[in-house]
N, C-alpha and C positions, 0 to 999 in steps of 0.2 A: 432381850430381843427388841429391836426397834419396829415401830409401826411401818408397814409398807407405805411408800409415798403415794402410790396410786389410790385415788378415792374409790371405795367400793360402791357397787350398786346396791340400793336398798330395795328389796322386794317387799312391798306392803302386802302381807298375807291376809287376803280379803275373804278367804273361805268362810262359809256359813253366814257372813254378814250380808244384809240386804243392800241393794244398790243405793238407796237413799242415805245409808250410813257411809258409803264409800265415795259418793259423788263430790262432797266438799274437797276431798283430796285430789280427785280427778280435775276438778275446776281450778284448783291451786296450781296444777301443772305436773303433778307426779305421774310418772309413765310406767313403772314396773309393778305388776300385781301378781300375787300367787294364789292359785286355786288347787284344791285337792281332787275335785271330781269333774270329769269331762262334762257331764250333763248340766251340772250347776253353772259351769263356766259358760257354756253355750247360751243358757237362758239369761244370764246376767250381762254378758259382755258383747254379744253379737252386734247389737245396735250401737253400742258405745264405740266399738272398734271401727265400725263403718264411718262414724262421724269424726273419729280421731285415729288416723292410721299410725300415729307415733306411739300409741299405747302398746306395751309389750306384755303378753301374758305368759306366766311361768307355771307349768304343771309340776307341783311339788309332791303330789301323792302318787301312790302306786298306779301304774297304767296297765290295764288288762288288754290283752291282744285284740279282743273284740271291740274295743273302743278306739283303737289306733286311728282308723280313718277319720273319726270325728275329732280326735285330738289334734291331728295334723292341720285340720282346717282352722282351728281357733287358737292354738298355742304357738308361740314363737320359740319357747324354750321347753325342754323336757328334762327335769332334774333327776329322773328315777329309772334310768335304763339299768336293768338288773338281770337280763338273761339273753341267751342267744336267740331264743324263740321270739322275744320281743324285738330284738335288734333286726331280725329278718323281716318281721311284719312292718316295722317303721321304714325299712329300706324299700320294701315293696310299695308302700303307700305314698312315700315321698316321690317316688318315680311316677306314680299315677297322677298325683296332684301337682307335680312340678313345684313343690314347696319343701324346703329343707329346714327343719327346726334345728336350733342349736341344742346340743345334748350334753348332759352330764352323766357319767357312769356312777351309779350309787354303790358305795363300798360299805359292807357290813363289818366294821372293824371289831365290834364286840362279839361277832358271830352269834348274835341273838336269834333264836329260832322264830320269834314273832316279828322280826324285821326283815325287810327285803334288802337286796344288795348282794354283790359278789364278794367272796373272801379275797383279801389282798394278794394271796399267793397266786390267784388266777388272773390278776390284773393285766399282766403283759400279754398273755395269750388272748384275753378277751378284747383288749384294746386293738390288737392286730386284726382280730375278727371284724371289729366295727369298721376299721379302715378299709378292709377288703370289700365291705358292703357299701362303701362310699357314704357312711354316716358322718355328720359334722359334729364330732365329739370335741368339745372345747375345754372340758375339765372334769373334775371329780366332785361328788357330793357325799356327805355323811350326816347321820343323826347319831351322835354318841349315846351310849347307854345312859339312861336317866339315873340321877343321884350318884353319879361318879364324877371325879375330877376330869374335865374335858381337855385339859392341856395336852395330855399324852396322845389323845386321839387326833387332835388338831395338828400336833407336831408330825404324827405319822402321815396324815393326809398331805401335808405340805411336802414331805419327802417323797411320797408316792407320785405326786404331781410333777415334781422335778424329774423323777426317774423316767417318766414317759414324755417329758418336755411339753407339758400343757400349761396354759397361762391362767386358767380360771379355777377357782375353788368356791363351791357353794357350801358354806357351813357357818353356823352361828345363828341363834335365834334370840328372842327378847332376853332370855336369861343369861346368855353367854356370848353375846356378839362382840363384846370388848376383848374377851379372850380369843375369839376366832380371828380378830384383826391382828393380834400379835403373831399369828401364824399365816398371815398373808391371804386371808379370805378375801375374795373379790365380789361375792354375792352374799348378802346378809338377808335372811328370811325373818322379817320382823312383823309380828301380828299384834299381840296384846299391848305392846308399848306404843302402837299407833292408834289402834281402834278400840282399845279397852278390852276387858275380859269378855269372853263369850258366855252366853247363857248356858 
């Protein structure tokens, strides 16, 4: 399979790193950053985003419904939509704030109980549900099971995305991003390859 010609966006996963560790990349001109926690993102990025409105923040961790109103304020992308309850809350908040984040539906391909995400069999109905809520769903996201060959999961994601005619795919991390590119990933979530290992 050939690499997709389109150049993917690299999300520099800055979660847990202090801003003094991240600033050199900001000053270099990189624009896309990933955080796991809403409160951490607010504390780290509020002032930076005021100074540079081109910076885009991606929520790549699980979003709790009681944090949605804060998430909408700071994040431009949400990669972890995984329930009807959360979808309703986002729809309600984006209406209040007049701000629509771009959203990825998280798929739990391995059907792992410890991971969030909807099962693929429910995707069509869930996607229709999000459209009825006027959510700006742009693609799908997955985190394949650890210590398994990722190709079969990335291949499934690519097919699911085509099935519902979406253009974006959020998949691939430091350990498997080249593999994700083979299956048309458009957003790569890279942390340790950029910032080094976390403590």
